[in-house]
ROSE-4610 file (N, C-alpha, C; in Angstrom, 1 decimal, always signed):
// ROSE-4610
residu = [M/M/M/S/S/S/R/R/R/V/V/V/S/S/S/S/S/S/F/F/F/K/K/K/R/R/R/Q/Q/Q/T/T/T/N/N/N/E/E/E/T/T/T/N/N/N/I/I/I/E/E/E/L/L/L/T/T/T/L/L/L/N/N/N/I/I/I/D/D/D/G/G/G/E/E/E/G/G/G/Q/Q/Q/A/A/A/N/N/N/I/I/I/K/K/K/T/T/T/G/G/G/V/V/V/P/P/P/F/F/F/L/L/L/N/N/N/H/H/H/M/M/M/L/L/L/D/D/D/L/L/L/F/F/F/A/A/A/K/K/K/H/H/H/G/G/G/Q/Q/Q/F/F/F/D/D/D/L/L/L/T/T/T/V/V/V/D/D/D/A/A/A/S/S/S/G/G/G/D/D/D/T/T/T/D/D/D/V/V/V/D/D/D/D/D/D/H/H/H/H/H/H/T/T/T/T/T/T/E/E/E/D/D/D/I/I/I/G/G/G/I/I/I/C/C/C/L/L/L/G/G/G/Q/Q/Q/V/V/V/L/L/L/R/R/R/E/E/E/A/A/A/L/L/L/G/G/G/D/D/D/K/K/K/K/K/K/G/G/G/I/I/I/K/K/K/R/R/R/Y/Y/Y/G/G/G/N/N/N/A/A/A/F/F/F/V/V/V/P/P/P/M/M/M/D/D/D/E/E/E/T/T/T/L/L/L/A/A/A/Q/Q/Q/V/V/V/V/V/V/V/V/V/D/D/D/L/L/L/S/S/S/N/N/N/R/R/R/P/P/P/H/H/H/F/F/F/E/E/E/M/M/M/R/R/R/A/A/A/Q/Q/Q/F/F/F/P/P/P/S/S/S/Q/Q/Q/K/K/K/V/V/V/G/G/G/T/T/T/F/F/F/D/D/D/T/T/T/E/E/E/L/L/L/I/I/I/H/H/H/E/E/E/F/F/F/M/M/M/W/W/W/K/K/K/L/L/L/A/A/A/L/L/L/E/E/E/A/A/A/K/K/K/M/M/M/N/N/N/L/L/L/H/H/H/I/I/I/I/I/I/V/V/V/H/H/H/Y/Y/Y/G/G/G/Q/Q/Q/N/N/N/T/T/T/H/H/H/H/H/H/I/I/I/I/I/I/E/E/E/A/A/A/I/I/I/F/F/F/K/K/K/A/A/A/L/L/L/S/S/S/R/R/R/A/A/A/L/L/L/D/D/D/E/E/E/A/A/A/T/T/T/T/T/T/I/I/I/D/D/D/P/P/P/R/R/R/I/I/I/K/K/K/G/G/G/V/V/V/P/P/P/S/S/S/T/T/T/K/K/K/G/G/G/M/M/M/L/L/L]
num = [1/1/1/2/2/2/3/3/3/4/4/4/5/5/5/6/6/6/7/7/7/8/8/8/9/9/9/10/10/10/11/11/11/12/12/12/13/13/13/14/14/14/15/15/15/16/16/16/17/17/17/18/18/18/19/19/19/20/20/20/21/21/21/22/22/22/23/23/23/24/24/24/25/25/25/26/26/26/27/27/27/28/28/28/29/29/29/30/30/30/31/31/31/32/32/32/33/33/33/34/34/34/35/35/35/36/36/36/37/37/37/38/38/38/39/39/39/40/40/40/41/41/41/42/42/42/43/43/43/44/44/44/45/45/45/46/46/46/47/47/47/48/48/48/49/49/49/50/50/50/51/51/51/52/52/52/53/53/53/54/54/54/55/55/55/56/56/56/57/57/57/58/58/58/59/59/59/60/60/60/61/61/61/62/62/62/63/63/63/64/64/64/65/65/65/66/66/66/67/67/67/68/68/68/69/69/69/70/70/70/71/71/71/72/72/72/73/73/73/74/74/74/75/75/75/76/76/76/77/77/77/78/78/78/79/79/79/80/80/80/81/81/81/82/82/82/83/83/83/84/84/84/85/85/85/86/86/86/87/87/87/88/88/88/89/89/89/90/90/90/91/91/91/92/92/92/93/93/93/94/94/94/95/95/95/96/96/96/97/97/97/98/98/98/99/99/99/100/100/100/101/101/101/102/102/102/103/103/103/104/104/104/105/105/105/106/106/106/107/107/107/108/108/108/109/109/109/110/110/110/111/111/111/112/112/112/113/113/113/114/114/114/115/115/115/116/116/116/117/117/117/118/118/118/119/119/119/120/120/120/121/121/121/122/122/122/123/123/123/124/124/124/125/125/125/126/126/126/127/127/127/128/128/128/129/129/129/130/130/130/131/131/131/132/132/132/133/133/133/134/134/134/135/135/135/136/136/136/137/137/137/138/138/138/139/139/139/140/140/140/141/141/141/142/142/142/143/143/143/144/144/144/145/145/145/146/146/146/147/147/147/148/148/148/149/149/149/150/150/150/151/151/151/152/152/152/153/153/153/154/154/154/155/155/155/156/156/156/157/157/157/158/158/158/159/159/159/160/160/160/161/161/161/162/162/162/163/163/163/164/164/164/165/165/165/166/166/166/167/167/167/168/168/168/169/169/169/170/170/170/171/171/171/172/172/172/173/173/173/174/174/174/175/175/175/176/176/176/177/177/177/178/178/178/179/179/179/180/180/180/181/181/181/182/182/182/183/183/183/184/184/184/185/185/185/186/186/186/187/187/187/188/188/188/189/189/189/190/190/190/191/191/191/192/192/192/193/193/193/194/194/194/195/195/195]
x = [+7.4/+7.0/+8.0/+8.6/+9.6/+8.8/+8.9/+8.3/+9.4/+10.0/+11.0/+10.7/+11.0/+10.8/+11.9/+12.2/+13.2/+12.6/+13.1/+12.5/+13.6/+13.7/+14.6/+13.7/+14.1/+13.4/+14.4/+14.4/+15.3/+14.6/+14.8/+14.2/+15.3/+15.0/+16.0/+16.4/+15.7/+16.0/+16.6/+16.3/+16.8/+17.1/+17.9/+18.2/+18.2/+17.3/+17.1/+17.0/+17.7/+17.5/+17.2/+16.1/+15.6/+15.2/+15.6/+15.1/+14.6/+13.5/+12.9/+12.6/+13.0/+12.6/+11.8/+10.5/+9.6/+10.0/+10.4/+10.7/+12.2/+12.8/+14.2/+14.6/+15.8/+16.4/+16.8/+16.3/+16.6/+17.9/+18.4/+19.6/+19.3/+20.2/+20.0/+21.3/+21.2/+22.4/+21.8/+21.9/+21.2/+22.2/+22.0/+22.8/+21.9/+21.4/+20.5/+21.0/+22.2/+22.7/+22.0/+21.1/+20.4/+20.6/+21.6/+22.0/+20.9/+20.0/+18.9/+18.0/+17.7/+16.9/+17.6/+18.9/+19.7/+19.4/+19.5/+19.2/+17.8/+16.8/+15.5/+15.2/+15.7/+15.5/+16.3/+17.4/+18.2/+17.4/+16.8/+16.0/+14.7/+14.1/+12.9/+13.1/+14.3/+14.6/+14.8/+15.6/+15.9/+14.7/+13.8/+12.7/+11.5/+11.5/+10.5/+10.9/+12.2/+12.8/+12.7/+12.9/+12.9/+14.4/+14.7/+16.0/+15.7/+16.5/+16.3/+17.6/+17.6/+18.8/+18.3/+18.9/+18.6/+19.9/+20.0/+21.1/+20.5/+20.6/+19.9/+20.9/+20.7/+21.3/+20.3/+20.5/+19.5/+20.0/+19.2/+19.6/+19.6/+20.3/+20.4/+21.1/+21.7/+22.3/+21.2/+20.0/+18.8/+18.2/+17.7/+17.3/+17.1/+16.5/+16.3/+15.0/+14.2/+12.8/+12.6/+13.2/+13.0/+13.5/+14.6/+15.2/+14.3/+13.9/+13.0/+11.7/+11.0/+9.7/+9.8/+10.9/+11.0/+11.3/+12.1/+12.3/+11.0/+10.2/+8.9/+8.0/+8.1/+7.4/+7.9/+9.2/+9.8/+9.6/+9.7/+9.4/+8.0/+7.0/+5.6/+5.4/+6.1/+5.9/+6.4/+7.6/+8.2/+7.4/+6.9/+6.1/+4.8/+4.1/+2.9/+3.2/+4.3/+4.7/+5.1/+5.9/+6.4/+5.3/+4.2/+3.0/+2.2/+2.4/+1.7/+0.2/-0.5/-1.9/-2.5/-1.5/-1.8/-2.6/-2.6/-3.2/-2.6/-3.3/-2.8/-2.3/-2.2/-1.6/-2.6/-2.1/-2.9/-3.7/-3.1/-3.7/-3.6/-3.9/-3.9/-2.7/-2.2/-1.1/-1.2/-0.8/-0.9/+0.3/+1.0/+2.2/+2.3/+2.6/+2.9/+4.4/+5.2/+6.6/+6.9/+7.5/+8.0/+9.4/+9.8/+11.2/+11.4/+11.9/+12.1/+10.8/+10.7/+9.5/+8.4/+8.6/+7.7/+6.9/+5.7/+4.9/+4.2/+4.6/+4.0/+3.3/+2.2/+1.4/+1.2/+1.4/+1.1/+0.1/-0.9/-1.9/-2.0/-1.9/-1.9/-3.0/-3.5/-4.4/-4.0/-3.5/-3.0/-4.2/-5.1/-6.4/-6.5/-5.4/-5.5/-6.3/-6.6/-7.3/-6.4/-5.6/-4.7/-5.4/-5.0/-5.4/-4.3/-4.2/-3.1/-3.6/-3.4/-3.7/-2.5/-2.1/-1.0/-1.3/-1.3/-1.5/-0.2/+0.6/+2.0/+2.4/+3.0/+3.6/+5.1/+5.9/+7.3/+7.8/+8.3/+8.7/+9.8/+10.6/+11.7/+11.4/+11.8/+11.6/+12.7/+13.8/+14.9/+15.4/+15.9/+16.8/+18.1/+19.1/+20.3/+20.0/+20.2/+19.9/+18.6/+17.9/+16.7/+15.5/+14.7/+13.4/+12.4/+11.8/+10.9/+9.6/+9.2/+8.0/+8.1/+9.3/+9.5/+9.0/+8.8/+8.2/+6.8/+6.0/+4.7/+4.8/+5.7/+5.8/+6.2/+7.1/+7.6/+6.4/+5.8/+4.7/+3.5/+3.1/+2.0/+2.3/+3.5/+3.8/+3.9/+4.5/+4.5/+3.1/+2.2/+0.8/+0.2/+0.4/-0.3/+0.2/+1.5/+2.1/+1.9/+1.9/+1.7/+0.2/-0.6/-2.1/-2.6/-2.1/-2.5/-3.1/-3.9/-4.3/-3.2/-2.8/-1.7/-2.1/-2.2/-2.5/-1.4/-0.9/+0.2/-0.3/-0.1/-0.6/+0.6/+1.0/+2.0/+1.2/+1.2/+0.3/+1.0/+2.3/+3.0/+4.5/+5.2/+6.7/+7.2/+8.4/+9.0/+10.3/+11.0/+12.2/+11.9/+12.2/+11.8/+12.4/+13.7/+14.4/+13.7/+13.4/+12.7/+11.3/+10.6/+9.3/+9.4/+10.3/+10.4/+10.9/+11.8/+12.4/+11.3/+10.5/+9.4/+8.4/+8.1/+7.2/+7.7/+9.0/+9.6/+9.6/+9.9/+9.9/+8.5/+7.6/+6.2/+5.7/+6.0/+5.7/+6.2/+7.5/+8.0/+7.4/+7.1/+6.5/+5.1/+4.3/+3.0/+2.9/+3.9/+4.0/+4.4/+5.3/+5.7/+4.5/+3.7/+2.4/+1.5/+1.2/+0.3/+0.7/+2.0/+2.5/+2.7/+2.6/+2.8/+1.7/+2.2/+1.3/+0.7/-0.6/-1.3/-1.9/-1.4/-1.9/-3.4/-4.1/-5.5/-6.3/-5.7/-6.4/-6.3/-7.5/-7.6/-7.9/-7.1/-7.3/-6.9/-7.6/-7.3/-8.3/-7.8/-8.6/-9.6/-10.6/-11.7/-12.9/-14.1/-15.4/-15.7/-14.9/-15.1/-14.5/-13.6/-12.9/-11.6/-11.3/-10.1/-9.7/-8.5/-8.0/-7.5]
y = [-146.9/-145.5/-144.5/-143.7/-142.7/-141.4/-141.0/-139.7/-138.7/-138.2/-137.2/-136.1/-134.9/-133.8/-132.7/-132.0/-130.9/-129.7/-128.6/-127.3/-126.2/-125.4/-124.3/-123.0/-122.0/-120.7/-119.6/-118.8/-117.7/-116.4/-115.4/-114.1/-113.1/-111.8/-110.8/-110.7/-111.4/-111.4/-112.7/-113.8/-115.1/-116.1/-117.1/-118.1/-119.4/-120.3/-121.5/-122.7/-123.8/-125.1/-126.0/-126.8/-127.6/-129.0/-130.0/-131.4/-132.0/-132.7/-133.4/-134.8/-135.7/-137.2/-137.5/-137.7/-138.0/-139.3/-140.2/-141.6/-141.7/-140.7/-140.7/-141.3/-140.9/-141.4/-140.2/-139.0/-137.9/-137.2/-137.4/-136.8/-135.4/-134.4/-133.0/-132.4/-131.6/-130.8/-129.4/-128.5/-127.3/-126.1/-125.2/-124.0/-122.9/-122.1/-121.0/-119.6/-119.5/-118.1/-117.5/-118.3/-117.9/-119.0/-118.7/-119.8/-120.5/-119.7/-120.2/-121.1/-120.7/-121.4/-122.7/-122.7/-123.9/-124.9/-124.5/-125.3/-125.9/-125.1/-125.6/-126.6/-126.3/-127.3/-128.6/-128.5/-129.7/-130.6/-130.0/-130.9/-131.3/-130.5/-130.8/-132.1/-132.2/-133.4/-134.6/-134.4/-135.5/-136.1/-135.3/-135.7/-136.2/-135.8/-136.3/-137.5/-137.9/-138.9/-138.5/-137.2/-136.7/-136.5/-136.7/-136.3/-134.9/-133.9/-132.6/-131.9/-131.4/-130.6/-129.2/-128.2/-126.8/-126.0/-125.4/-124.5/-123.2/-122.2/-121.0/-119.8/-118.8/-117.5/-116.4/-115.3/-114.2/-112.9/-111.9/-110.6/-110.5/-111.3/-111.3/-110.1/-109.3/-108.0/-107.1/-107.3/-106.5/-107.0/-108.2/-109.0/-110.4/-111.3/-112.7/-113.0/-112.0/-112.2/-112.9/-112.4/-113.0/-114.4/-114.7/-116.0/-117.0/-116.6/-117.5/-117.8/-116.7/-116.8/-117.7/-117.5/-118.2/-119.7/-120.0/-121.4/-122.1/-121.4/-121.9/-122.2/-121.3/-121.5/-122.8/-122.9/-124.0/-125.3/-125.3/-126.6/-127.0/-126.1/-126.4/-127.0/-126.5/-126.9/-128.3/-128.6/-130.0/-131.0/-130.6/-131.5/-131.9/-130.9/-131.2/-132.1/-131.8/-132.6/-134.0/-134.1/-135.4/-136.4/-135.8/-136.6/-137.2/-136.6/-137.1/-137.1/-138.2/-138.3/-138.5/-138.7/-138.9/-140.2/-141.1/-142.4/-143.2/-143.6/-144.5/-143.7/-142.4/-141.7/-141.6/-141.4/-141.2/-139.9/-138.9/-137.6/-136.7/-137.2/-136.3/-136.7/-135.7/-135.9/-135.0/-135.5/-134.7/-135.0/-134.0/-134.3/-133.3/-133.8/-132.9/-133.1/-132.0/-132.1/-131.2/-131.8/-131.0/-130.6/-129.4/-128.9/-128.2/-128.9/-128.3/-127.7/-126.4/-125.8/-125.6/-125.9/-125.7/-126.9/-126.7/-127.8/-127.3/-127.8/-127.4/-128.5/-128.2/-129.1/-128.6/-129.6/-129.2/-130.3/-129.8/-130.7/-130.3/-131.4/-131.1/-132.0/-131.5/-132.2/-131.9/-132.9/-132.8/-132.8/-131.8/-131.8/-131.2/-130.5/-129.7/-128.4/-128.1/-126.9/-126.1/-125.1/-124.4/-123.6/-123.8/-122.9/-122.9/-121.8/-121.7/-121.0/-121.6/-121.0/-121.2/-120.2/-120.3/-119.6/-120.3/-119.8/-119.9/-118.9/-118.9/-117.5/-117.4/-116.1/-116.3/-115.4/-115.5/-114.4/-114.8/-113.8/-112.8/-113.2/-112.4/-112.1/-110.9/-110.6/-111.2/-111.6/-112.2/-113.4/-114.4/-115.5/-115.3/-114.9/-114.4/-113.3/-113.4/-112.3/-112.6/-113.7/-114.1/-113.4/-112.8/-112.2/-113.3/-113.4/-114.5/-114.3/-113.1/-113.0/-113.7/-114.1/-114.8/-116.2/-116.8/-118.1/-118.1/-117.1/-117.0/-117.0/-116.2/-116.1/-117.4/-118.1/-119.4/-120.4/-120.5/-121.5/-121.3/-120.0/-119.6/-120.0/-119.6/-119.9/-121.4/-122.2/-123.6/-124.2/-123.8/-124.3/-124.0/-122.8/-122.3/-123.1/-123.3/-124.0/-125.5/-126.0/-127.5/-127.8/-126.7/-126.9/-127.8/-127.4/-128.2/-127.3/-127.9/-127.3/-127.5/-126.4/-126.4/-125.6/-126.3/-125.6/-125.8/-124.7/-124.7/-124.1/-124.9/-124.4/-124.6/-123.5/-123.6/-123.5/-124.6/-124.6/-123.8/-123.8/-123.0/-123.0/-122.0/-121.9/-120.6/-120.5/-119.2/-118.8/-119.8/-119.6/-119.6/-118.5/-118.4/-119.4/-119.7/-120.8/-122.1/-122.4/-123.7/-123.8/-122.7/-122.6/-122.9/-122.2/-122.4/-123.8/-124.3/-125.6/-126.7/-126.5/-127.5/-127.4/-126.3/-126.1/-126.9/-126.7/-127.4/-128.9/-129.3/-130.8/-131.4/-130.7/-131.1/-131.1/-130.1/-130.1/-131.3/-131.6/-132.7/-134.0/-134.2/-135.5/-135.6/-134.5/-134.5/-134.8/-134.2/-134.5/-135.9/-136.4/-137.8/-138.7/-138.5/-139.3/-139.1/-137.9/-137.6/-138.2/-138.2/-138.7/-140.2/-140.9/-142.3/-143.1/-144.0/-144.9/-146.0/-146.0/-147.0/-148.1/-149.3/-150.3/-150.6/-150.2/-150.4/-149.4/-148.3/-147.2/-147.5/-147.6/-147.8/-146.5/-146.1/-144.8/-143.6/-142.5/-141.4/-141.4/-140.9/-140.9/-139.8/-139.9/-138.9/-139.5/-139.2/-139.6/-138.9/-137.8/-137.2/-137.9/-138.8/-139.6/-138.9/-137.7/-137.0/-136.0/-135.6/-134.6/-133.4]
z = [+115.9/+115.5/+116.1/+115.3/+115.8/+116.1/+117.3/+117.7/+118.0/+116.9/+116.9/+115.9/+116.3/+115.4/+115.6/+114.6/+114.6/+114.0/+114.4/+113.9/+113.9/+112.9/+112.9/+112.7/+113.5/+113.5/+113.5/+112.5/+112.4/+112.2/+113.1/+112.9/+113.1/+113.1/+113.3/+114.7/+115.6/+117.1/+117.6/+116.9/+117.4/+116.3/+116.6/+115.6/+116.4/+116.2/+117.0/+116.2/+116.7/+116.1/+117.3/+117.2/+118.3/+117.9/+118.6/+118.3/+119.5/+119.4/+120.6/+120.2/+121.0/+120.9/+122.1/+121.9/+123.1/+123.8/+123.0/+123.6/+123.8/+124.5/+124.7/+126.0/+126.5/+127.7/+128.6/+128.4/+129.3/+128.9/+127.7/+127.3/+126.8/+127.2/+126.8/+126.3/+125.3/+124.9/+124.6/+125.6/+125.7/+125.6/+124.6/+124.5/+124.1/+125.0/+124.7/+124.8/+125.5/+125.8/+127.0/+127.6/+128.9/+129.9/+130.8/+131.7/+132.5/+133.1/+133.9/+133.0/+131.8/+130.9/+130.5/+130.3/+130.1/+131.2/+132.4/+133.6/+133.6/+133.3/+133.3/+132.2/+131.0/+129.9/+130.1/+130.7/+131.0/+132.0/+133.0/+133.9/+133.4/+132.5/+131.7/+131.0/+130.3/+129.5/+130.4/+131.5/+132.4/+133.1/+133.6/+134.4/+133.5/+132.2/+131.3/+130.5/+130.6/+129.7/+128.3/+128.0/+126.6/+126.2/+125.0/+124.4/+123.8/+124.2/+123.8/+123.4/+122.2/+121.8/+121.4/+122.0/+121.7/+121.4/+120.3/+119.9/+119.5/+120.4/+120.2/+120.5/+119.7/+119.9/+119.7/+120.5/+120.4/+120.9/+120.9/+121.3/+122.8/+123.5/+125.0/+125.5/+124.6/+125.0/+125.4/+124.8/+125.1/+126.4/+126.3/+127.5/+127.0/+127.9/+127.6/+127.0/+126.8/+126.4/+125.1/+124.0/+122.7/+122.6/+123.2/+123.2/+124.0/+125.2/+126.0/+125.3/+124.8/+124.2/+122.9/+122.1/+120.9/+121.1/+122.1/+122.4/+122.9/+123.6/+124.0/+122.7/+121.7/+120.5/+119.8/+119.7/+118.9/+119.7/+121.0/+121.7/+121.6/+121.6/+121.3/+120.0/+119.0/+117.6/+117.4/+118.0/+117.8/+118.6/+119.8/+120.5/+119.8/+119.2/+118.4/+117.2/+116.5/+115.3/+115.7/+116.7/+117.1/+117.5/+118.1/+118.5/+117.3/+116.2/+115.0/+115.1/+114.8/+114.9/+116.3/+117.3/+118.7/+119.0/+118.1/+118.3/+119.5/+120.4/+121.5/+122.7/+122.6/+123.8/+124.9/+126.1/+127.3/+127.2/+126.6/+126.4/+127.6/+128.8/+130.0/+130.9/+131.5/+132.5/+133.6/+134.8/+136.0/+136.9/+137.4/+138.2/+139.3/+140.5/+141.7/+141.9/+142.1/+142.4/+143.5/+144.6/+145.7/+145.5/+145.9/+145.8/+147.1/+148.1/+149.4/+149.9/+150.1/+150.7/+149.7/+148.4/+147.4/+146.9/+146.5/+145.9/+144.7/+143.5/+142.2/+141.6/+140.9/+140.2/+138.7/+137.8/+136.4/+135.8/+135.1/+134.5/+133.1/+132.2/+130.7/+130.1/+129.0/+128.1/+126.7/+126.0/+124.6/+123.7/+123.8/+123.3/+121.9/+121.4/+120.2/+120.4/+121.6/+122.0/+123.0/+122.5/+123.4/+124.4/+125.7/+126.8/+127.8/+128.5/+129.5/+130.8/+131.9/+133.2/+134.1/+134.8/+135.8/+137.0/+138.1/+139.5/+140.2/+140.1/+140.7/+141.0/+142.2/+142.6/+142.8/+142.2/+142.3/+143.3/+144.4/+145.4/+144.9/+143.9/+143.4/+141.9/+141.4/+140.0/+139.1/+139.8/+139.0/+139.7/+138.9/+139.4/+138.7/+139.4/+138.7/+137.9/+136.6/+135.6/+134.9/+135.2/+134.5/+135.1/+134.2/+134.6/+134.8/+136.0/+136.3/+135.5/+135.1/+134.3/+133.0/+132.6/+131.3/+131.4/+132.6/+132.7/+132.1/+132.4/+131.8/+130.3/+129.7/+128.3/+127.7/+128.3/+127.8/+127.8/+128.9/+129.1/+128.2/+128.1/+127.3/+125.8/+125.3/+123.9/+123.7/+124.7/+124.6/+124.4/+125.3/+125.2/+123.9/+123.4/+122.2/+121.0/+120.9/+119.7/+119.8/+121.0/+121.1/+121.0/+121.1/+121.0/+122.2/+123.4/+124.5/+125.6/+126.5/+127.7/+128.7/+129.3/+130.3/+131.5/+132.6/+133.9/+134.9/+135.4/+136.4/+137.7/+138.8/+140.1/+141.1/+141.7/+142.7/+144.0/+144.8/+146.0/+147.1/+147.2/+148.1/+147.8/+148.2/+148.0/+148.4/+148.7/+149.1/+148.3/+147.8/+147.1/+145.6/+144.9/+143.5/+142.6/+142.8/+142.1/+142.3/+143.5/+143.8/+143.1/+143.1/+142.5/+141.0/+140.3/+138.9/+138.5/+139.3/+139.0/+139.2/+140.3/+140.5/+139.4/+138.8/+137.7/+136.5/+136.1/+135.0/+135.2/+136.4/+136.6/+136.5/+137.1/+137.0/+135.6/+134.8/+133.4/+132.7/+132.9/+132.1/+132.5/+133.8/+134.3/+133.8/+133.8/+133.3/+131.8/+131.0/+129.6/+129.3/+130.1/+130.0/+130.1/+131.1/+131.3/+130.1/+129.7/+128.6/+127.3/+127.0/+125.7/+125.7/+126.8/+126.9/+126.1/+125.3/+124.5/+125.5/+125.5/+126.3/+125.3/+125.3/+124.3/+124.4/+125.5/+125.6/+124.8/+124.4/+123.7/+122.2/+121.6/+120.2/+119.5/+118.6/+118.0/+118.9/+118.8/+119.7/+120.9/+122.1/+123.3/+123.3/+122.4/+122.4/+121.8/+122.3/+121.7/+120.4/+120.1/+118.9/+117.7/+118.0/+117.0/+116.5/+117.0/+116.6/+117.7/+117.7/+118.6/+117.7]
């Protein structure tokens, strides 16, 4: 079963082509026009063992908001589509990731019921030229479009770069667990009979 999906989104603000292979090898080809987001998506692919290609351009002369938000939308859509009927998946994923002084936790439920909670404080408003408030926008749109429950908890941390990097690594590892096929699971993992 191939769990691969591609999506194109073009608006007056952004032009994005994105492909995700859930059962990949951690290969990434990322071009977003937002250097810090490139870095985060590259390590997202590597630590989740996803193959991810992103080719995006946007109105970064204004700021990075539209590009970051729209990539979150596209990633959520391809994740949902690549999962198909979700038969046999573990559904839930939980990952703790330390990054030097930081400890981040991400918990996901691929429930088809979108919800997002984030308990994180960023000491700096920017990492390089990237506005740290955009992490919330990216993650919320990802959860909404993937139709998943996404909870992010930063237990502690002082360096904003470390905090965000730990979040992305924990997200990828939690999603890797949740999307894993478990041969013991017959059908979908829900007493409702559907997700």
